[in-house]
N, C-alpha and C positions, 0 to 999 in steps of 0.2 A: 698467347697471353705474352706479353714483352715484359721483360723485367731489368731495369736499368739499375745497375749500382755503382754510387760515384765511391771513388777511391777514399776521401775525407773519411768520412763516416764510418766507415767500413775499419781504416786504424783508429781512430778514435774508440772504438768500441773496444777491440781488440787490448789497447793499449789502456781502457778500463777495467779491464775482466784480468788483466795482468797484475795491474796496483792493487787490485783486491786482494789476491791470488799471494802475491809476492813484492808488500809494501816498501820494499829496498829497489825496487828498479824504479818509482819513481824520478828519479833524478837522473837516470838514462835514459828514461824514455822522455822526460821533459827536453835534457839537451839534444837529444835526436829530433826532435817535434823543431824546436829554436831553428836548428842548423838546417832543415830542411826550409821553412818556412824563409827562413834569411837566403837561403838559396833562390830560393823561386823568385822572389822580393829581386833579388840583383840582377839573374839572368833571365826574370819572366818565364813561362809557362812553355812558350816554343820553343825553346833552347833544348826541354827533359821530354820534346816527342822523341819515342825511337821507330826506326825504318827499318 
């Protein structure tokens, strides 16, 4: 049995749970998400591959 987990849904799930537990984290989670999406958009996904 193979299990493939994608990073984006896992991050979204963890962020959603944290927002439910500590609503004040919403600003930080949204800010971090927007920064990461912006960096991926500027540099492309290939620039963040670790070897």
